[in-house]
C-alpha positions as CSV (number, residue, x, y, z in Angstrom):
1,M,55.5,102.9,148.6
2,N,57.8,102.9,146.0
3,K,60.3,106.1,146.6
4,I,61.5,108.9,143.8
5,S,65.0,107.8,143.0
6,V,66.7,111.8,142.4
7,L,70.6,112.3,141.4
8,V,72.2,115.5,142.4
9,V,74.6,117.4,140.7
10,D,76.6,120.3,141.9
11,D,80.0,120.9,142.4
12,S,79.7,121.9,146.0
13,A,80.6,119.4,147.8
14,V,78.3,121.1,150.8
15,V,75.0,121.5,148.4
16,R,75.3,118.0,147.5
17,E,75.3,116.8,151.2
18,V,72.7,119.3,152.4
19,L,70.4,118.5,149.4
20,S,71.1,114.6,150.1
21,R,70.4,115.0,154.3
22,E,67.0,117.1,153.9
23,L,65.8,115.2,151.1
24,G,66.4,111.8,152.3
25,R,63.8,113.3,155.8
26,T,61.4,113.3,153.3
27,R,59.2,110.5,153.2
28,D,58.6,109.6,149.6
29,I,62.3,110.8,147.8
30,E,65.8,108.9,148.0
31,V,68.9,110.7,147.2
32,V,70.7,107.2,145.2
33,A,73.0,109.7,144.0
34,T,75.4,112.5,143.5
35,A,77.8,114.0,141.0
36,P,80.7,116.5,141.2
37,D,80.4,117.2,137.4
38,P,78.5,116.0,134.6
39,F,81.4,113.1,133.8
40,V,80.1,111.4,136.5
41,A,76.9,112.6,136.4
42,R,76.6,110.7,132.9
43,D,78.2,107.5,134.9
44,K,75.5,108.3,137.5
45,L,72.5,108.5,135.2
46,L,73.5,104.9,133.5
47,R,73.8,102.9,137.0
48,Y,71.8,104.7,138.9
49,S,68.3,105.3,136.1
50,P,66.9,107.7,139.0
51,D,63.7,109.2,138.4
52,V,64.4,112.8,138.3
53,M,67.6,115.1,138.1
54,T,68.8,118.1,140.3
55,L,71.2,120.1,138.0
56,D,73.7,123.3,138.4
57,V,74.6,125.0,135.4
58,E,78.0,126.5,136.3
59,M,80.2,123.8,136.7
60,P,83.9,122.7,135.6
61,R,84.7,120.3,132.9
62,M,81.0,120.6,130.9
63,D,78.4,123.5,132.1
64,G,75.4,122.2,132.9
65,I,73.5,123.7,129.5
66,T,75.5,122.0,127.3
67,F,75.4,118.2,129.6
68,L,71.2,119.1,130.2
69,Q,71.5,119.3,126.3
70,K,73.1,116.1,125.8
71,V,70.9,114.3,128.3
72,M,67.8,115.0,126.3
73,A,68.6,114.0,123.7
74,H,70.2,110.9,124.5
75,R,68.6,109.6,128.2
76,P,65.5,112.2,128.8
77,I,65.1,112.7,131.9
78,P,63.5,115.2,134.3
79,T,66.0,117.5,135.7
80,I,65.3,120.3,138.0
81,V,67.6,123.4,137.9
82,V,69.2,124.4,141.5
83,S,71.8,127.6,140.5
84,S,73.1,130.3,142.2
85,L,71.8,134.1,142.3
86,T,73.2,136.0,140.1
87,P,72.3,137.4,136.9
88,H,74.3,135.1,134.8
89,G,73.1,132.1,136.3
90,G,69.2,133.8,136.0
91,D,70.1,133.5,132.0
92,M,71.5,130.1,131.9
93,A,68.4,129.0,134.1
94,M,66.1,130.2,131.3
95,E,68.7,128.7,128.3
96,A,67.9,125.5,130.8
97,L,64.7,126.0,130.7
98,D,64.6,125.9,126.6
99,A,67.1,122.7,126.8
100,G,64.5,120.8,128.5
101,A,64.3,121.4,132.5
102,V,61.4,121.2,134.3
103,D,61.8,124.5,136.5
104,V,64.8,126.5,138.0
105,L,65.3,127.1,142.0
106,C,68.1,129.0,143.1
107,K,70.8,127.2,146.0
108,P,69.9,127.3,149.7
109,G,71.6,131.1,151.5
110,A,70.0,133.4,148.6
111,A,66.2,133.8,148.3
112,Y,65.7,130.8,149.7
113,T,67.2,129.2,153.6
114,I,67.7,125.3,153.4
115,G,64.1,125.6,155.4
116,D,62.3,127.7,152.5
117,L,64.0,125.5,150.2
118,V,63.7,121.8,150.8
119,P,59.4,121.6,151.0
120,I,59.9,123.3,147.5
121,L,62.4,121.5,146.0
122,A,60.9,118.1,147.1
123,D,57.1,119.6,146.0
124,Q,58.9,120.0,142.6
125,I,60.8,116.7,142.3
126,R,57.3,115.0,142.7
127,A,55.5,117.2,140.2
128,A,59.3,116.8,137.7
129,A,58.5,112.7,138.7
130,R,55.1,112.7,136.6
131,V,56.3,114.4,133.4
132,R,57.1,112.3,130.4
133,P,60.8,112.7,129.3
134,Q,58.9,112.6,125.4
135,A,57.6,116.1,126.3
136,I,60.7,117.8,127.9
137,T,62.4,116.7,124.7
138,T,59.9,118.9,122.8
139,R,59.8,121.8,125.1
140,A,61.6,124.0,123.1
141,S,61.5,127.9,123.8
142,P,59.1,128.9,120.3
143,S,59.7,131.1,117.6
144,P,58.1,134.7,117.8
145,P,54.6,134.1,115.9
146,E,55.0,135.3,112.0
147,R,51.5,136.9,112.5
148,R,50.0,138.2,115.7
149,L,46.8,138.2,116.6
150,A,44.9,141.1,116.7
151,L,42.8,143.4,119.3
152,T,40.3,145.3,117.0
153,R,40.2,148.6,119.6
154,T,42.1,148.9,123.1
155,T,40.6,147.8,125.7
156,Q,41.2,148.8,129.7
157,C,40.2,145.5,130.8
158,I,42.8,143.8,133.1
159,V,44.8,140.6,131.8
160,A,46.2,138.5,134.9
161,L,47.9,135.3,134.4
162,G,49.4,132.8,136.8
163,A,51.9,130.0,135.9
164,S,54.7,127.6,138.2
165,T,55.9,124.1,136.5
166,G,56.5,124.3,132.7
167,G,55.0,128.5,132.5
168,T,57.3,130.1,131.5
169,Q,56.9,128.4,127.9
170,A,53.5,128.5,128.2
171,L,53.2,132.5,129.0
172,E,55.9,132.6,126.1
173,R,53.2,130.8,124.0
174,V,50.6,133.3,125.1
175,L,52.2,136.6,125.8
176,S,54.1,136.3,122.2
177,S,50.9,136.1,120.6
178,F,49.7,139.0,121.9
179,P,49.5,142.6,120.1
180,A,51.5,145.6,120.4
181,N,48.0,147.2,122.2
182,C,47.5,144.4,124.2
183,P,45.4,144.8,128.0
184,G,47.6,145.4,130.4
185,T,49.0,142.5,131.8
186,V,49.9,141.2,135.1
187,I,51.9,138.0,135.6
188,A,52.7,135.9,139.2
189,Q,55.6,132.6,138.0
190,H,56.6,130.6,140.3
191,M,60.5,131.5,140.0
192,P,63.0,133.2,142.2
193,P,64.7,136.8,142.2
194,E,67.4,137.6,139.1
195,F,65.3,134.7,137.5
196,T,62.3,136.2,137.1
197,R,64.3,139.7,135.6
198,S,66.2,137.3,132.9
199,F,62.8,135.7,132.0
200,A,61.0,139.2,131.6
201,A,64.2,140.1,129.5
202,R,63.7,137.2,127.5
203,L,59.8,137.8,126.5
204,D,60.5,141.5,126.0
205,R,62.7,140.1,123.1
206,V,59.9,138.3,121.7
207,C,56.7,140.2,122.3
208,A,55.1,142.8,120.5
209,M,54.5,144.7,124.4
210,D,56.9,146.1,126.9
211,V,56.9,142.9,129.5
212,R,59.2,143.6,132.1
213,E,60.2,142.6,135.8
214,A,57.4,145.0,137.9
215,R,58.7,147.6,140.3
216,E,56.3,149.4,142.9
217,G,53.7,151.5,141.6
218,D,54.4,150.9,137.8
219,A,51.4,151.8,135.8
220,V,49.2,148.7,134.3
221,V,48.2,150.3,130.9
222,P,47.5,148.7,127.5
223,G,50.6,147.3,125.5
224,V,52.6,146.7,129.4
225,A,52.9,143.4,131.0
226,L,54.3,143.7,134.3
227,V,56.0,139.9,136.2
228,A,56.2,139.8,139.7
229,P,59.2,139.9,140.7
230,G,61.0,136.4,142.4
231,N,60.6,137.1,146.3
232,Y,58.1,139.6,146.3
233,H,54.3,139.3,146.1
234,M,52.3,141.8,143.8
235,E,49.0,142.9,144.0
236,L,46.9,145.1,141.9
237,R,45.4,148.0,142.9
238,R,43.1,151.0,141.3
239,D,43.3,154.6,142.2
240,G,40.3,156.3,140.3
241,A,40.5,154.9,136.6
242,R,44.6,154.1,136.8
243,Y,45.0,150.4,137.7
244,H,48.6,149.7,139.1
245,A,50.8,146.9,140.6
246,I,51.9,147.4,144.1
247,L,54.6,144.7,145.5
248,H,55.1,143.3,149.2
249,Q,57.3,140.7,150.9
250,G,54.0,139.3,152.9
251,E,54.0,135.2,154.1
252,R,54.2,132.9,151.6
253,L,51.5,131.4,150.1
254,H,51.8,127.4,148.8
255,F,55.3,128.0,149.7
256,Q,55.7,130.7,147.3
257,R,56.7,134.4,146.8
258,P,55.0,135.9,144.5
259,A,51.9,133.5,144.7
260,V,49.0,134.0,141.8
261,D,46.3,133.5,144.5
262,C,47.9,137.3,145.9
263,L,48.0,138.5,142.8
264,F,44.4,137.3,142.1
265,Q,42.3,137.4,144.6
266,S,43.6,141.8,144.3
267,V,42.1,141.7,140.8
268,A,39.1,140.1,142.2
269,T,39.0,143.5,144.5
270,W,39.9,145.9,142.4
271,A,39.1,145.0,138.7
272,G,35.9,142.9,139.4
273,R,34.2,142.3,136.2
274,N,36.9,144.5,134.2
275,C,39.5,141.2,133.8
276,V,40.6,138.0,132.4
277,A,42.7,135.6,134.5
278,A,43.9,132.5,132.7
279,L,45.6,130.2,135.3
280,L,48.2,127.8,133.3
281,T,50.3,124.5,133.9
282,G,51.8,124.4,137.2
283,M,51.9,122.1,140.2
284,G,49.5,122.5,143.7
285,S,46.8,124.6,144.1
286,D,47.9,127.7,143.9
287,G,45.7,130.0,142.2
288,A,42.8,128.1,141.9
289,K,40.8,130.4,144.8
290,G,42.1,133.2,143.4
291,L,40.8,132.5,139.8
292,L,37.5,131.8,141.9
293,S,37.6,135.2,143.4
294,I,37.6,136.7,140.0
295,L,34.7,134.1,138.7
296,E,33.0,134.9,141.7
297,A,33.6,139.2,140.9
298,G,32.3,139.1,137.3
299,G,35.5,138.8,135.8
300,A,36.3,135.9,132.7
301,T,38.0,133.5,133.8
302,I,40.6,130.4,132.0
303,A,42.3,127.1,132.6
304,Q,44.8,126.0,130.8
305,D,43.5,121.7,130.2
306,Q,45.4,118.7,131.2
307,A,46.9,117.7,127.5
308,S,48.6,120.7,126.8
309,S,50.0,121.2,130.6
310,V,53.1,120.1,131.7
311,V,51.5,119.3,135.1
312,W,47.6,119.7,135.7
313,G,47.9,120.6,139.2
314,M,47.0,124.3,139.6
315,P,44.6,124.6,136.5
316,G,43.3,121.2,137.9
317,E,42.8,122.4,141.3
318,A,41.4,125.5,139.2
319,V,38.6,123.4,137.1
320,K,37.7,121.3,140.3
321,L,36.5,124.5,141.9
322,G,34.6,125.0,139.3
323,A,36.4,127.9,138.8
324,A,37.2,128.2,135.2
325,Q,34.3,129.4,132.6
326,D,36.6,127.6,129.9
327,I,39.1,124.9,129.7
328,L,41.5,125.6,126.7
329,P,44.7,123.7,125.1
330,L,47.3,126.5,125.3
331,D,47.3,127.9,121.8
332,K,43.9,128.6,122.1
333,V,43.9,130.6,125.3
334,A,45.8,133.4,123.9
335,Q,43.0,134.3,121.3
336,K,40.2,133.6,123.9
337,I,41.9,136.6,126.7
338,L,41.6,138.6,123.6
339,D,38.0,138.0,122.2
340,L,37.1,138.1,126.1
341,A,38.4,141.6,126.2
342,S,36.9,142.8,123.4
343,R,33.5,141.8,125.1
344,D,30.5,144.1,125.6
345,A,29.7,142.8,128.7
346,L,33.3,143.6,130.8
347,A,32.7,147.3,132.3
348,R,34.2,150.2,130.6
């Protein structure tokens, strides 16, 4: 079996040593080289031609964003950002995603212990190794659409969205197409704390509706999209005619907190057929069973298609389960959600 070769780039000798040691214990991943800064990393890339690179964004001599931009322009390689858990680190991680990174994780000692991080990072590396480098170079963050989609009347339908690898760009594509009176929307994207806050703030700048990181008890109402905070599961609840979000730190599902299945199961329970759910690009199977629960409860379900997904893991698993009524390219998802949210068959 050919192992996935990895280059670890980080200015911390401790992080380099820990990641090399722990990833080396996996059966299918080999750290072939490490580098303390982008200048050394450049030489290691040419020498070892690794399959995947992990990259810190705050480093001496050249920051990780600048280095990533240069790499993606001249020698594209699937890259996972492993960054410090700070507000500044979160903002830089968002820039790294725009520059072509596949995903972002935080360093051990923040939201994750090393025991938590390694299985997640190993799965991310496996997913990244399947990504075509050419696709990474074209995944720049889109500009807000000149003409957003229209919703003729306000609806009390709930929209639920789940995503992982490649999901930040996919969610931006969908949400930036929604009108200001979009249905109340709840989102689970695999991402650590601070990163979700930065992600929600970026979405809010390009979307017509109000997008924010969810807080305990936030109302789920038209014109508002709530992003599950990193390190917290988010669930939907209903009190009379009012929907609201609750947050908790229950056990990780699929190594994740927030987990899409946790959100989708609650949506199936409390919104039933009064919801539209879409499972977008991502590795693994999180969200597939939850999407099936929504379908069985009478809700409408969508899975992103393979051709437009960075990794067709989560939506692909949903399709295998028969959980998706519609399998659509990313550029068709937003319009379908709005069409379904307005249909007479949904409960009011």
